[in-house]
C-alpha positions in Angstrom: -43.4 -92.8 55.7 -40.2 -92.5 53.5 -41.5 -94.9 51.0 -44.7 -93.6 50.7 -43.2 -90.2 49.9 -40.8 -91.8 47.1 -43.4 -93.2 45.6 -45.9 -90.6 45.3 -43.4 -88.3 43.7 -42.7 -90.8 40.8 -46.0 -91.6 40.4 -46.1 -88.1 39.8 -43.4 -88.3 37.6 -44.9 -91.0 35.4 -48.2 -89.3 35.5 -46.5 -85.8 34.1 -45.0 -88.0 30.9 -48.5 -89.1 30.6 -49.9 -85.8 31.3 -47.3 -83.8 28.8 -47.8 -86.4 26.1 -51.4 -85.6 26.2 -50.6 -82.0 26.4 -49.0 -82.2 23.1 -52.0 -84.4 21.5 -53.9 -81.3 22.4 -52.1 -78.9 20.9 -51.9 -80.4 17.5 -55.6 -80.6 17.6 -55.9 -77.1 17.9 -57.2 -77.3 21.7 -55.0 -75.1 23.3 -57.0 -73.7 26.2 -57.5 -77.5 27.1 -54.0 -78.3 26.9 -53.2 -75.2 28.8 -55.7 -76.3 31.5 -54.1 -79.6 31.9 -50.5 -78.5 32.0 -51.6 -75.7 35.0 -53.1 -78.2 36.9 -50.0 -80.5 36.8 -47.7 -78.0 37.4 -49.0 -76.7 40.2 -48.5 -80.9 41.5 -45.9 -81.9 39.9 -42.7 -79.1 40.6 -39.9 -81.2 39.6 -40.7 -82.7 36.2 -38.9 -80.6 33.2 -41.5 -82.1 31.0 -44.1 -79.9 31.6 -42.6 -76.4 31.1 -41.4 -78.0 28.1 -44.8 -78.4 26.8 -45.7 -75.0 28.1 -42.6 -73.6 26.3 -44.0 -75.0 22.9 -47.7 -74.6 24.1 -46.6 -70.6 24.3 -45.4 -70.8 20.9 -48.5 -71.5 18.7 -49.1 -68.6 17.1 -52.6 -69.6 16.6 -53.5 -69.3 20.6 -54.6 -66.0 21.2 -52.4 -66.2 24.5 -49.5 -66.5 22.0 -46.3 -65.3 23.9 -42.6 -65.7 22.9 -41.1 -63.9 26.2 -43.5 -67.0 27.7 -42.1 -69.8 26.1 -38.8 -68.4 26.7 -39.6 -68.3 30.6 -40.8 -72.1 30.1 -38.0 -73.8 27.9 -35.6 -72.3 30.7 -37.3 -73.7 33.4 -37.6 -77.3 31.7 -33.9 -76.6 31.4 -33.1 -75.7 34.9 -35.8 -78.4 36.6 -34.2 -80.8 34.0 -30.3 -79.6 35.5 -31.4 -80.7 39.2 -33.2 -84.3 38.6 -31.1 -87.2 39.8 -29.7 -90.2 37.8 -33.0 -91.8 38.0 -35.1 -89.1 36.5 -32.9 -88.1 34.1 -33.0 -91.6 32.7 -36.8 -91.4 33.1 -37.2 -87.9 30.9 -35.0 -89.4 28.2 -36.7 -92.7 28.0 -39.7 -90.5 27.6 -38.3 -88.8 25.1 -37.7 -85.2 27.5 -33.6 -85.3 27.3 -31.9 -82.3 27.9 -31.4 -82.1 23.7 -34.6 -81.8 22.9 -34.9 -78.8 25.8 -32.3 -77.3 24.2 -33.5 -77.6 20.5 -36.2 -76.0 22.0 -34.5 -73.1 23.1 -32.2 -72.3 20.5 -35.6 -72.2 18.3 -37.0 -69.8 20.9 -33.5 -67.6 21.0 -33.7 -67.5 17.0 -37.4 -66.3 17.3 -36.7 -63.5 19.6 -33.3 -62.6 17.8 -35.2 -62.1 14.7 -38.2 -60.3 16.3 -35.6 -57.5 17.8 -34.0 -57.4 14.6 -37.4 -56.3 12.9 -37.7 -54.0 15.4 -34.1 -52.4 15.1 -34.1 -50.5 18.2 -30.9 -50.3 21.2 -33.8 -51.0 23.6 -34.9 -54.2 22.7 -31.6 -56.0 21.5 -30.5 -54.8 25.0 -33.5 -56.5 26.2 -32.7 -60.0 24.6 -28.8 -59.7 25.4 -30.1 -59.1 29.3 -32.3 -62.0 29.0 -31.1 -64.6 26.5 -27.8 -64.2 27.9 -26.8 -68.0 26.6 -27.9 -67.5 23.2 -25.7 -68.0 19.8 -27.3 -65.0 18.6 -25.5 -62.6 21.6 -22.7 -61.9 19.9 -24.9 -60.7 17.0 -27.2 -58.7 19.1 -24.5 -57.1 21.0 -23.1 -56.3 17.8 -26.4 -54.9 16.5 -27.0 -53.1 19.5 -24.0 -51.3 19.4 -24.8 -49.9 15.6 -28.3 -49.2 16.2 -26.7 -47.2 19.2 -23.7 -45.1 17.2 -26.7 -44.7 13.9 -28.6 -43.2 16.8 -25.9 -40.9 18.3 -25.1 -40.1 14.8 -28.6 -38.7 13.6 -28.6 -36.8 17.0 -25.2 -35.8 16.1 -24.7 -33.7 19.7 -21.5 -34.1 21.7 -23.8 -35.7 24.7 -25.2 -38.5 22.2 -21.9 -39.3 21.1 -20.6 -38.9 24.6 -23.1 -41.6 25.9 -22.3 -44.0 23.5 -18.6 -44.4 23.9 -19.3 -44.3 27.8 -21.7 -47.3 27.8 -20.5 -49.4 24.5 -16.1 -49.2 25.2 -16.3 -52.1 23.0 -18.7 -51.5 20.2 -16.7 -51.9 17.0 -18.0 -47.8 16.0 -16.6 -46.6 19.3 -13.7 -44.8 17.0 -16.1 -43.3 14.8 -17.9 -42.4 17.3 -15.1 -41.4 19.1 -13.5 -39.1 15.9 -17.1 -37.6 15.7 -17.0 -36.3 19.0 -13.8 -34.9 19.3 -14.3 -33.1 16.4 -17.6 -31.7 17.9 -15.7 -30.8 21.0 -13.3 -29.2 18.9 -16.0 -26.9 16.9 -18.3 -26.5 19.9 -14.8 -25.5 22.7 -13.4 -23.1 19.3 -16.4 -21.9 17.1 -15.9 -18.5 18.3 -12.1 -18.8 16.4 -10.9 -16.3 19.6 -7.3 -17.3 20.8 -8.2 -17.9 24.6 -10.9 -20.7 23.4 -7.6 -22.7 21.6 -5.5 -22.3 24.6 -8.8 -23.7 26.6 -8.8 -26.3 24.2 -5.5 -27.2 24.3 -4.8 -27.3 28.1 -8.2 -29.2 28.8 -7.4 -32.0 25.6 -4.2 -32.5 25.5 -4.8 -35.9 23.9 -7.2 -34.7 21.3 -6.7 -35.3 17.4 -7.0 -31.1 17.0 -4.6 -30.5 19.1 -2.5 -29.6 16.3 -5.0 -27.8 14.3 -5.7 -25.8 18.0 -2.4 -25.2 18.3 -2.1 -24.0 14.3 -4.6 -21.6 14.7 -2.7 -20.5 18.2 0.4 -19.5 15.8 -1.6 -17.6 13.3 -3.4 -15.4 15.6 0.0 -15.2 18.2 2.9 -15.3 15.1 0.6 -13.6 13.2 2.3 -10.8 14.9 5.8 -11.1 13.1 7.7 -9.9 16.0 10.2 -11.9 17.8 8.6 -11.7 21.2 5.9 -13.3 20.1 7.4 -16.2 18.1 9.9 -16.5 21.2 6.9 -16.7 23.4 5.1 -19.0 20.9 7.9 -21.3 20.7 8.4 -21.4 24.7 4.6 -22.6 25.1 4.3 -25.3 22.5 8.3 -26.2 21.8 7.3 -29.8 20.8 4.4 -28.8 17.9 4.9 -28.8 14.4 3.6 -25.4 14.4 6.9 -24.8 16.8 8.9 -25.8 14.0 7.9 -23.0 11.1 8.0 -20.6 14.4 11.7 -21.2 14.6 12.3 -21.4 10.8 10.2 -17.7 10.4 12.8 -16.7 13.4 16.2 -17.8 11.8 14.8 -16.2 8.8 14.3 -12.5 10.7 17.3 -13.3 12.3 19.4 -13.3 8.7 18.3 -9.9 8.1 20.8 -8.5 11.1 23.2 -11.3 11.6 24.5 -14.6 10.1 23.2 -17.8 10.3 26.2 -19.3 13.0 25.4 -16.5 15.3 21.1 -18.0 15.5 22.1 -20.7 17.9 24.2 -18.5 20.1 21.5 -15.9 20.2 18.8 -18.3 20.7 20.2 -21.1 22.9 17.1 -22.1 24.6 15.5 -23.0 21.3 14.8 -26.1 20.0 16.3 -26.3 16.8 15.3 -28.8 14.7 17.2 -31.2 12.6 15.9 -30.1 9.2 16.9 -26.3 10.0 20.1 -27.3 11.5 20.7 -28.3 8.2 19.4 -25.5 6.3 21.8 -23.2 8.5 24.8 -25.9 7.7 24.5 -24.6 4.2 23.5 -21.3 4.4 27.0 -20.1 3.0 26.9 -23.3 0.8 27.4 -22.4 -2.6 25.2 -24.1 -5.5 25.7 -23.6 -9.4 24.2 -25.2 -12.1 25.7 -27.3 -15.1 24.1 -28.9 -17.8 24.4 -31.9 -18.6 22.6 -32.7 -22.3 19.5 -32.5 -21.5 18.7 -31.6 -18.0 20.5 -29.6 -15.3 22.0 -30.2 -11.7 22.6 -28.2 -8.9 26.5 -29.5 -8.1 28.5 -27.9 -4.8 32.3 -26.5 -5.6 33.8 -29.8 -4.7 31.0 -31.0 -8.0 28.7 -33.6 -5.9 25.3 -32.9 -6.9 22.6 -32.0 -5.0 19.7 -31.8 -7.2 19.5 -33.4 -10.3 17.1 -33.7 -13.1 16.0 -29.9 -13.7 14.8 -28.6 -16.6 15.6 -25.2 -15.8 16.9 -22.6 -13.1 15.6 -19.4 -12.2 19.0 -17.2 -12.6 17.8 -14.5 -9.6 17.9 -17.1 -6.7 21.0 -19.1 -7.6 23.1 -16.9 -5.1 20.4 -17.1 -2.5 19.6 -19.7 0.0 17.2 -21.5 -1.7 16.3 -22.3 -5.7 13.3 -21.8 -8.1 13.2 -24.4 -10.7 11.6 -26.5 -12.6 11.3 -30.3 -12.8 9.6 -32.4 -15.3 6.5 -32.7 -13.2 6.3 -29.6 -11.3 7.7 -26.0 -10.2 9.3 -25.9 -6.8 11.0 -23.8 -4.1 13.8 -25.9 -3.0 16.6 -25.4 0.0 20.2 -25.6 -0.7 19.7 -29.0 0.8 17.5 -30.2 -1.6 14.4 -30.1 0.3 11.2 -28.7 -1.7 9.2 -26.4 0.6 6.9 -25.3 -1.9 5.4 -27.3 -5.4 3.2 -26.1 -7.6 2.4 -27.0 -11.5 4.1 -23.7 -12.6 4.6 -20.0 -11.4 6.9 -17.4 -12.1 9.6 -16.3 -9.4 9.1 -12.3 -8.3 11.5 -11.9 -5.6 12.7 -12.5 -1.9 12.7 -10.5 1.5 13.2 -11.6 4.8 12.5 -15.1 4.5 9.4 -14.5 2.0 9.6 -15.9 -1.6 6.9 -13.9 -3.9 5.7 -15.4 -6.8 2.8 -15.1 -9.7 0.5 -18.0 -9.9 -2.3 -17.7 -12.7 -2.0 -14.2 -12.6 -2.3 -13.9 -8.6 0.9 -13.5 -6.1 1.4 -16.2 -3.6 3.7 -15.5 -0.9 6.1 -18.8 0.2 7.9 -18.7 3.3 11.0 -20.7 3.7 8.6 -22.2 6.7 6.7 -23.6 4.2 3.7 -21.3 4.8 1.5 -19.6 2.6 -0.2 -16.3 2.1 -2.5 -15.5 -0.9 -1.7 -12.0 -1.7 -4.1 -10.8 -4.6 -3.2 -9.6 -7.8 0.0 -7.5 -6.3 1.7 -8.0 -2.6 4.8 -6.3 -0.6 6.2 -6.9 2.9 5.3 -4.1 5.0 6.8 -4.9 8.2 5.3 -6.7 9.9 2.1 -7.5 8.2 1.8 -7.8 4.3 -0.1 -5.7 2.3 -2.2 -6.8 -0.9 -3.9 -5.2 -3.9 -7.2 -6.6 -5.1 -9.5 -4.6 -7.8 -6.6 -1.8 -7.3 -7.1 -1.4 -3.9 -4.9 -2.3 -1.0 -5.5 -4.2 1.7 -3.4 -5.9 4.6 -2.8 -9.7 6.0 -1.0 -11.2 8.3 2.0 -13.3 7.2 0.1 -16.1 8.4 -2.7 -15.4 6.1 -5.4 -13.6 8.4 -7.0 -11.0 7.0 -6.6 -7.3 8.8 -7.8 -4.8 6.8 -10.1 -5.3 3.7 -8.7 -3.8 0.3 -10.2 -0.3 0.5 -7.0 1.6 0.3 -5.5 3.3 -2.0 -2.1 2.5 -0.6 -0.1 1.1 2.3 3.6 1.5 3.3 5.3 1.6 6.8 7.6 4.8 7.8 9.7 4.5 11.4 7.9 1.4 12.4 4.3 3.1 11.8 1.8 1.9 9.2 0.0 4.6 6.3 -3.4 3.8 5.0 -4.0 6.6 2.2 -7.9 6.8 0.8 -9.2 9.6 -1.0 -6.0 11.6 -0.4 -6.5 11.5 3.1 -3.9 9.4 5.5 -4.4 7.3 8.5 -1.6 6.3 10.8 -1.6 2.8 13.0 0.9 1.6 15.1 0.9 -2.5 14.6 -0.5 -3.0 17.9 -3.8 -1.5 16.9 -4.1 -4.3 14.2 -3.3 -7.4 16.8 -7.4 -7.6 17.4 -7.7 -8.2 13.8 -6.2 -11.1 14.2 -8.3 -12.3 16.9 -11.1 -12.0 14.7 -12.0 -8.4 16.0 -13.2 -5.7 13.8 -9.9 -2.8 14.0 -12.2 0.5 13.7 -10.3 2.9 11.6 -11.8 6.4 12.1 -9.2 9.4 12.1 -7.6 10.7 8.9 -5.1 12.9 8.1 -4.7 15.9 5.2 -0.4 15.6 5.5 1.7 14.5 7.6 5.7 14.8 8.8 8.8 13.7 10.7 10.0 16.6 12.3 12.4 14.0 13.4 12.5 10.1 14.2 10.2 10.4 17.2 8.5 13.1 16.1 5.3 12.9 13.5 3.4 16.4 12.7 -0.3 15.6 11.3 -2.8 18.0 10.0 -6.0 17.7 9.4 -8.7 20.1 8.5 -6.3 23.4 9.4 -5.5 22.0 13.0 -1.9 20.3 13.8 -1.2 17.9 16.2 2.1 15.9 17.2 2.6 12.3 17.8 5.4 10.4 19.0 7.1 7.2 17.1 4.8 5.0 18.2 1.9 7.4 18.1 1.5 8.7 21.8 -0.2 11.9 21.5 1.8 14.6 22.7 -0.3 17.4 21.4 -3.8 16.5 20.2 -5.3 18.0 16.9 -5.9 22.2 17.5 -5.9 25.9 15.7 -1.9 26.0 17.0 1.5 25.9 15.0 3.9 23.1 16.1 7.4 23.4 15.6 10.4 21.6 16.3 12.6 22.7 18.9 15.9 21.7 19.8 14.6 19.5 22.5 11.2 18.5 21.7 9.1 20.6 20.5 6.9 23.8 20.7 3.5 24.6 20.2 1.8 28.6 19.4 -1.6 29.6 20.3 -2.4 33.2 19.9 1.1 34.4 20.8 1.5 32.0 23.5 4.0 29.0 23.4 4.3 26.0 24.9 7.5 24.3 24.9 7.3 21.0 27.2 10.7 20.1 27.1 11.7 23.6 28.8 8.6 24.6 31.2 5.0 23.6 32.2 3.9 26.7 32.0 2.6 28.9 29.1 5.6 31.3 27.4 4.3 34.4 25.7 7.8 34.4 24.0 10.9 31.7 23.3 14.1 31.7 22.1 16.8 29.6 21.6 20.5 28.4 20.0 22.4 25.6 20.1 22.9 26.2 24.1 20.8 28.3 25.8 17.0 28.9 26.2 15.3 31.7 27.0 11.8 31.9 28.3 9.2 34.6 29.3 6.2 33.6 31.5 4.2 36.9 31.9 6.5 39.5 33.5 9.5 37.0 34.4 12.4 35.5 32.7 13.9 32.1 32.7 17.1 30.8 31.0 18.1 27.6 31.1 21.2 25.5 29.7 20.7 22.6 27.5 17.2 22.5 29.0 18.7 21.8 32.3 20.2 24.7 34.7 18.0 27.5 35.7 19.3 30.7 35.5 17.2 34.2 36.4 18.4 37.0 35.1 16.8 40.4 34.5 17.4 40.5 31.4 19.0 38.0 28.2 19.8 37.6 25.1 21.0 35.1 22.6 24.8 35.7 21.5 25.3 33.2 18.0 24.8 29.8 18.1 26.5 29.1 21.4 27.1 31.9 23.8 24.4 34.3 25.7 24.4 37.5 27.8 22.7 38.0 30.9 22.3 41.0 33.3 21.7 41.1 36.8 20.7 44.7 37.7 23.5 46.8 36.6 26.1 43.7 36.3 26.2 42.2 32.6 28.4 38.9 31.9 28.8 36.8 28.8 28.6 33.1 29.2 30.2 30.3 26.6 29.0 27.9 28.8 26.6 27.3 32.1 30.4 27.7 33.8 32.3 30.2 31.6 31.4 33.3 32.0 32.8 37.1 31.4 32.1 40.1 32.6 30.8 42.4 30.1 31.1 46.5 30.9 27.5 48.2 29.5 29.3 49.9 26.8 31.0 47.0 25.3 29.4 45.4 22.1 30.1 41.8 21.2 29.2 40.1 17.8 29.7 36.4 17.2 31.4 35.5 13.9 29.6 32.6 12.1 31.8 30.2 9.8 30.4 28.6 6.3 28.5 26.1 8.8 26.9 29.4 10.6 29.2 27.9 13.9 30.4 30.4 16.2 33.9 29.5 17.5 35.0 33.8 17.3 33.1 37.0 18.9 34.4 40.8 18.4 34.9 42.8 21.4 33.9 46.3 20.2 34.5 49.2 22.7 34.1 52.2 20.6 36.5 51.9 17.6 38.8 49.6 19.5 38.2 45.5 18.3 39.3 42.6 19.5 39.0 38.9 19.0 37.6 36.6 21.2 37.9 32.5 21.0 35.2 30.2 22.2 37.4 29.6 25.1 36.9 33.3 26.2 40.6 34.2 25.5 41.2 37.9 24.0 43.6 37.3 21.0 46.6 39.7 20.7 45.8 40.8 16.9 47.2 43.2 14.6 44.8 45.9 13.2 42.5 44.0 10.7 40.0 44.6 8.4 37.8 41.3 8.7 38.1 37.9 10.3 36.8 34.6 8.3 36.6 31.8 10.6 37.5 28.7 9.2 36.9 25.8 12.0 36.9 26.2 15.8 41.4 25.9 15.2 41.9 28.1 12.7 40.7 31.7 11.2 42.3 33.9 8.4 42.7 37.6 9.1 42.5 40.4 6.2 44.4 43.6 6.7 45.1 46.1 4.7 47.7 45.0 3.3 47.5 41.1 3.0 45.6 38.3 4.5 47.3 35.8 7.4 46.5 32.1 8.7 46.1 31.7 12.6 45.5 29.7 15.3 42.5 29.8 17.4 44.7 30.7 19.9 46.2 33.6 18.4 49.2 31.5 16.3 50.6 33.1 13.6 50.9 30.5 10.7 51.1 31.9 7.3 51.9 35.5 6.2 50.6 37.5 2.5 48.6 34.9 1.0 45.9 35.2 -1.0 43.5 33.3 0.9 42.4 29.4 2.5 39.8 27.4 2.6 39.4 23.8 4.8 39.9 20.4 3.2 39.5 18.8 6.7 39.2 19.8 10.0 43.1 19.8 9.8 44.1 20.5 6.3 43.8 23.9 4.9 44.3 24.3 1.2 46.2 28.3 0.5 46.6 30.2 -2.1 49.1 32.7 -2.9 51.0 33.8 -6.2 47.5 32.4 -8.2 49.0 29.0 -6.9 47.4 26.6 -4.6 49.1 24.6 -1.6 48.4 23.4 1.8 49.2 23.0 5.7 48.8 20.6 8.4 49.9 23.0 11.3 49.1 20.3 13.6 51.3 17.5 12.1 54.0 20.2 10.7 53.0 19.7 7.0 53.8 22.2 4.4 53.4 22.1 0.6 54.4 25.1 -1.0 51.5 26.8 -3.1 53.1 25.9 -6.3 50.3 24.1 -8.2 48.0 25.5 -10.9 44.7 23.8 -9.2 43.5 22.8 -5.8 45.2 20.0 -4.3 43.0 17.2 -3.3 43.5 14.4 -0.9 43.9 11.0 -2.7 44.9 8.9 0.8 46.8 9.0 3.8 49.5 11.4 2.7 48.6 11.1 -0.7 47.9 14.6 -2.6 47.0 14.7 -6.2 48.4 18.2 -7.7 47.8 19.4 -11.3 50.3 21.7 -13.6 47.1 23.3 -15.8 46.8 20.2 -18.2 47.1 17.0 -16.6 47.7 15.5 -13.2 50.0 13.9 -10.8 50.6 12.4 -7.1 52.7 13.8 -4.4 53.5 12.9 -1.0 53.3 15.2 2.1 56.9 15.5 1.7 56.1 17.0 -1.6 58.1 14.4 -3.1 56.8 13.3 -6.8 55.4 9.8 -7.2 53.6 10.4 -10.5 54.7 12.8 -13.0 52.1 15.7 -14.4 51.2 13.3 -17.3 47.7 11.6 -16.1 43.9 13.0 -17.3 42.4 11.3 -14.1 44.3 9.5 -10.7 42.0 7.7 -8.2 43.0 6.2 -5.3 41.4 2.2 -4.7 43.4 0.4 -2.2 46.1 -1.0 -1.0 48.6 1.6 -2.2 47.1 1.0 -6.0 45.7 3.2 -8.1 43.8 3.5 -10.8 45.6 6.7 -13.8 44.2 7.6 -17.0 46.5 8.5 -19.8 45.6 8.0 -23.7 41.9 7.1 -22.9 43.2 3.6 -21.0 43.2 3.3 -17.1 46.7 2.0 -16.0 47.4 0.4 -12.6 49.7 1.6 -10.6 51.2 0.0 -7.3 52.9 2.8 -5.0 54.5 0.1 -3.1 56.4 -0.8 -5.5 56.7 2.0 -7.7 55.6 0.4 -10.9 52.7 -0.3 -13.2 51.4 -3.5 -12.9 47.9 -4.1 -15.4 47.9 -1.6 -18.3 45.5 -0.5 -21.3 42.1 -1.3 -19.3 39.6 0.5 -21.7 37.0 0.2 -18.7 36.6 -1.4 -15.4 33.3 -1.6 -12.5 34.5 -2.9 -9.1 33.2 -6.6 -8.1 32.6 -7.4 -4.5 32.7 -10.5 -2.1 34.3 -11.6 1.6 37.7 -10.8 1.1 40.2 -8.2 -0.8 38.5 -5.7 -3.2 38.6 -6.8 -7.3 37.7 -5.8 -10.6 36.6 -7.1 -13.2 38.2 -5.1 -16.9 38.3 -5.3 -20.1 40.8 -5.6 -22.3 40.5 -5.1 -25.8 37.7 -7.4 -26.6 38.2 -9.7 -23.8 37.4 -9.5 -19.7 39.7 -10.4 -16.9 39.9 -10.2 -13.1 42.2 -7.9 -11.2 42.7 -8.7 -7.3 43.9 -5.9 -5.1 45.7 -8.3 -2.8 46.4 -11.8 -5.5 47.0 -9.1 -8.5 45.8 -10.6 -12.2 43.8 -13.7 -11.3 41.8 -14.1 -14.9 43.7 -13.2 -17.5 41.3 -10.4 -20.5 40.4 -13.2 -22.6 36.9 -14.2 -21.9 33.5 -13.1 -23.4 32.1 -12.5 -19.8 33.1 -13.0 -15.9 30.7 -13.2 -13.0 32.0 -13.2 -9.0 29.0 -15.8 -7.9 28.1 -17.9 -4.9 28.0 -16.7 -1.5 30.1 -15.2 0.8 32.0 -18.0 2.4 32.1 -19.7 -1.4 32.5 -17.5 -3.9 33.6 -18.7 -7.1 33.9 -16.8 -11.2 31.9 -17.8 -13.9 33.8 -16.9 -16.9 32.3 -17.5 -20.3 33.9 -18.3 -23.9 31.5 -17.7 -26.9 32.0 -19.9 -29.8 29.9 -18.0 -32.3 30.3 -20.6 -35.0 29.5 -23.6 -32.8 26.5 -21.4 -31.1 28.2 -22.7 -27.9 29.0 -21.3 -24.6 31.7 -22.7 -23.0 31.3 -21.8 -18.9 34.9 -22.2 -16.8 34.6 -22.1 -13.2 37.6 -21.0 -11.6 38.1 -20.3 -7.3 39.5 -16.8 -6.2 42.7 -17.6 -6.7 42.7 -18.5 -10.4 42.7 -21.9 -10.4 39.9 -23.5 -13.0 38.0 -25.9 -11.0 35.9 -27.5 -14.0 34.1 -26.5 -17.2 30.8 -26.8 -18.6 29.5 -26.6 -22.2 25.8 -25.2 -23.0 23.9 -24.7 -26.4 21.9 -21.9 -26.6 18.9 -22.9 -25.5 20.3 -24.5 -22.2 21.8 -20.8 -22.0 19.1 -19.0 -22.6 16.9 -21.2 -20.2 18.9 -20.5 -17.5 20.5 -16.8 -18.5 17.9 -15.6 -20.6 20.3 -13.7 -22.9 23.8 -14.0 -24.3 26.4 -12.2 -22.5 28.3 -11.5 -25.4 
C-alpha cells in the first residue's frame, strides 16, 4: 500500500511538471482561461508541487487576462515558495531539474514585490504603503516603503496641522525620519493652543504640565514679563523662587540687584537676599561695582584701563564721558555702539545710539529719533519719542501724548494723556485739565492682558499730609489715604486736616473720625487738647485718647485748657498736671516767635503773676511785658530796664537792651548798643563789646566784628584771629576759610597758622574720605585735602576728582596750546602720580567734548 501511495505521488509530481509546462505554453499563446482551468484542476489534485502555484502566479501577472490581479500573483508566488521549502530531497532535485528551482521562484516573487511597490508608489497613500508593508514583509523595497509611508503620514499630518494629527503620527511612527519635525510642530501648536489667551495662568499651567517642552523658556519668559513687570521686590523674589534655574531668573536677580543699589551698597546684596542664586556673571558685576575704569588714548583708539593700568576694554573709537564714573560704559567700536559692564561684557549692541541718562539700572538711549530703554540685565523697552521712569513703570511719549508701559515692555495705558507722573507712590494722569489717580496695583490686570477702565477724574488735588490726599471734582470734595483708600467720598462738604486725621464740615456739622464716630456741632483743638460738642453734650480729649466730660471748656494757648465742673474750674497743662482756677482769675497765654506757649500770665484784678509750663508761679518784680524766648528762657521788661530769666524765675542778666535766641541754649544779648552772648547752662558769657551780632562758627568758636572786619574768638573770649578779615567761614577739622584783599586763605586753628594763601576761588570736591577742595591760585588749579594738606600744587589747567567711591583718583590736565596737546596726569588720593596720557585735540574732543582750559 505504501509503495502504491508513493508511486501515486510521484506520478502526480511528474504529471504536474508537464501540466505546468503546458500551462506556460497556453499563456504564451494567450489562451489564459484554458491555462487557468488546467492549473486549477492540477492544483486540486497535487498539493505538493511548487510548479503549479508558480505558473498561476505568472498567469495572474498577465495584464491582458481579464482576471489579472497583482495580489493573487503575489499570493501564489509566496505559496510556491512555501511548498518548495517543504519538499523532500528527491522532489527538490526533480524541481530543479524541471526548471522550477528556488532561484526562479524567488526571482518571480521579487518581480511581483517590485510591481506591487510601483503601484503603491503611484497611489501615494499611507494606507497603501501600509498594506504593502504588511503583505510584502521580506520585499527588498520594504525599507523604502516604510520611509515613504512615514513621509506620506507626515505630509498628511502637516496638511491637517492639528495637535491630533501630529500626535497620531508621533505615536504611530516613532522611528520616522520626520518624527523630530512633527514633534517640533506638535510642540509649537500645543504651546500656542495652551497659551492662546495670553493670560498668566495659562503659561503657569503649561510650565507645570510640560516641563520638557522646547517652549518652556518662552513660557517662563511670558510669566516673567507679567509678574516681574510689577517691578516690586516681592514680585521679583516670588518669580525667582518659582523658577530659580531659568534664564529669566538671572534677569530678575539682576533687576533686583539694581533696585537694591538705589538704597544700599553692592556688597550687602548677597547678605540681604541669602536664598537667591547669584549667577557668575552678576557676581563679577558686584565684585567690580566700585572698580574704577578710565580712558586712555593709544594714538588711534581708546582703551579702558583700571588703576593698575590693566586693559579691560580695548580698541574703542569713543567713550561717552557721562558714563565713565558709572558702573557701565557707553562706547563706540569700529563696527557698533555698545553698552558694556565694567567686566567688559556688552549687554546691548546697536549700529548707533546716543546716551541720555541712567536711573536704577535703566539706561535711556535715543536711536533713530526714538527712545530706547535698556536695563543692565539686557531687557529692552521701546519708549516712543521720550520716556521717563515712573516707578514702578515707564511713561513714554508718542504723537504728543503720554502712555505707560511695564519695565518688561507690556503696554499698560495707551498714549492718550497730557502727562503722567508719580507722587507718594501713586500714579497721576492728566488729561484736559483733569487728573486721574491710580495705585500701581490698579494696573496689574493690564500686565495680564486685561483692559483697565480709568474713569474717575478730579479737577484738583492736594496732599494735606504724606498720608492724606484731598481731591475736588465739580465742587465736591473727597479724601483718600496714601494707598488710595476712600476715607471720605466726594460730596458737598469742606475737608480739612486735623491734628490727628481729618475733619469734614457740612451744613454746620463737623465729622472727625479720629475724635468721635458721632457728628459734632462744633470742634476746637490745640496741640494737646480737643473739644467737641455733640448736641447738648461736651466731650474733651487729650491727644484724642483720654476722655473728660466737663460742663464747659475752653482752649488756652497752644497746649493748655480750662475745664469747669459745676462751679469749679481747673487749668490743665497736661492730662495729669492741673490747677484750681478761681472764677475771678484770668489766665493769658504768652506766645513766643514760634507761636508756642511756655508761659502764662495769671491776672487777678491789677495783679499779674507769671506761670511756667510746669505750673510754677514765679516771684518776679513788677513788669510791663514778658517776651518768651523758648521753654527755658524769657525776657522781662520793667519801666527801667530789660532782664533775662530762666523758666524757673532765676535772674540771669540785668540791665540789657534786648535778647534773642541763637539756638535753644545760646542767647545773643544787646547792651550799650554792643553785642555779646550767654550760654547759661554752660556758664559761658561773652561780654557785649562787639558792634555786630555774634555768630556761631563751630563748637565753642564765634565770629565777632568791630564794625568793619571780622575776627574769631573762643568761648573764653580769647582772640584766635584779629579783626582783619572781610569774611570767615568754618570748613572742617579746625580749618577756616578767611578772606582778605579779595583772596582766600586757609587757617588751621590747631596749629595757629595759615596753611594756604592767595586763593582766588575754591569749590568742594567730595568722595569717600576727608573733605577736599580744588582751588585756583594765579592761573593754576590745585587740590587741598582737609587731612593731608596740599595734595596737588596749583600748576594745572584743570583738575577733576573722578572714579568710584572706593577707587577715586585725580585727573589733572596741562594744556599745551602751541602743540594742541592735552597732557592728562593721573594721581592717587595722596597726590602720587600713577601715569600720564597725551591726547590731541580730536581725541580730547571725542572724550570730553570741549577743552577744559
